[in-house]
N, C-alpha and C positions, 0 to 999 in steps of 0.2 A: 503879660497878663498877671494879675495879682488877685489873691483871694482876700476878700474883706471878712474880718471876724469881729463880732461885736465885743467891744471892751478889750480886745487883745492887741490891737494895732497891727501894723504890717508884719507879716511873717512870724507872728508869735503864736505858737501852738497852744491849744487849750490843755490844761492839766486836769486829769481825772481826780476824783475825791481821794482815791488811794495814793496817787502820786503826791498830792498836797499833804496827806497824813505822813508820808514817809520822808518828807523833806527834813534835812537836819535842823536842829535848833539846840540852843544851850540846854534847855530843859530835857530834851531827849538824850543828849550826850551825858548830862549829869545822871539821869536815870540808868543809863547803860553802865556808867562808871560805878554807880552804887551796886548794881547787880554783879559786876565783876568783883568788887570788894567783898560782897557777901559770900560769893563762891570761894574767894581767896581764903576767907576765914575758916571755911570748912575743910580745906585741904591740909595735909600734914606739912610741916616745915620741910622744905627740900631746896634744891637749887636748880636754876635754869642752866647755869654754867659753873664749872669748877675746873679751871685749867691752869697749868703753869704758863706764865707770861714772861716776856723778856725784860720788861720794865714796868714800874708801877704806873698804872693808867691815871689820867687826870680826871676822868669822868666816866659815868656809866656807859658801857657799850663801846668805849674807845680803848681797845686793848690790842696787843700784838702777841698772839699765841706763840709760845716757845716751840721751836721745831723739834727739840730733843729733850728727853728726860734724863740726860747725862749731865752731871755737874762736876766741877772740879772741887777739891777739898777747900773749904772756906768760902765757896761761892754761895750767894744768897738764893734760896728757893722762894720765888714769888708766885703766889696762887691768887688768881682773880676769881671771885665768887659772886654770883648773882642769886642771893637767897630769895625764895618766894614762899608764900604761905605763913609768913610771920604775922603777928597780931598787933593791932593798934589799940591803945588804951585811951579813951576819950577823957579829956580834962574839962573842968568847969568853964575855962576861958575859951572853949571852942577848939583847942589844939588837940593833937593826938601824939602820944608817946609811942615810940617803936625802937627796936634795936636788936642787936645780936651780940651774944657772948660766945667766945670761941676758946676751946681747949685744943692742945695738940699732943700727939704721941708719935714717936718714931720707933719702928719695930724692924727686926730682921724678918726675912721671909718665913721663918719657922714660928713666928709669933713672939719671940723674945723681945721684951720691951727694953729699949736702950735709954729712953728719957722722955720727958714730956712736961707740960705745964697746964694747969687749970687756969681759967680766966685770963688766958694769954692776951685776949682782946676783949674790950668792953665798949662796944659801939652803941651809943644811945643818942637819939634825936627827938625833937619835937617839931610838929608842923601843923599848919591849918588844914592840910589835906592828908588823905590816907595814901602816902607815897607808895608806889609800887615799882619804882626804879631805884633799887638799892644795890650798890656794889660794895664789897668788902675786899680789901687787899690784905693778904696774910703773908708776911715775910719772915723767913726763918733762915738763920745762918748756922751751919753745923761745922764749927772749926775743928773739933776733936774726933770726928767720925772717920774711921778707916775706909779705904776704898771697898766697894761692894754694892750689893743690891739691897734696897730697903723699901719699907712701906711708911708713908706719912699719913696719919689719920687726924683729921680735924673733926671735932664734935662741935656743932653749932647748937646753941640754946637760944630760943626765942626770949627776948628781954621782957615780954609781957605775958607769957604763958609758960606751960610746961612742955611745949613742943620742942623736939630735938631732931637733929639730922646728922648723919655721918658722911664725911667725904674721905675716900681713900685714894691716894695717889702713889704709884710706884715710881721709884727713881733710882739712879745709879750714881755712886760717887767714884770718880777716877782721879788718880794722882795728877 
């Protein structure tokens, strides 16, 4: 036994007006992406992830988190960061500029600064879309640091605004 439906063919259920309105379309997806981008601009610069990794990742989201915060003297500290809340600056040609500038400082647990560098990284890109999948890999090799416990602070600066964010990671150097 089969039900006949006008205009629907065999076994094709009718869709209500609300189901038709909620169906995905490129226009709806674009509107949702614009809404997310607008909310993104209102948030402070921060990071979704900021972790030590065992090797430099090739692309966004493909990282191997380091199991330990203990490093040998001269070993490279690699930090994987997914910044969010950065700003896009629109250009006349339809592209957007965006980017991150990073500084670093190494401290003892008592706050004594041992060294650092401003504008250690200057990552700048241009795109026809407001990219929201950005990863930054920060690598630091501390050859002359004696064994002990330390704090590594990265300060991220939005390349298109005055927004800033700080990342603090504890680590230990062993011989």
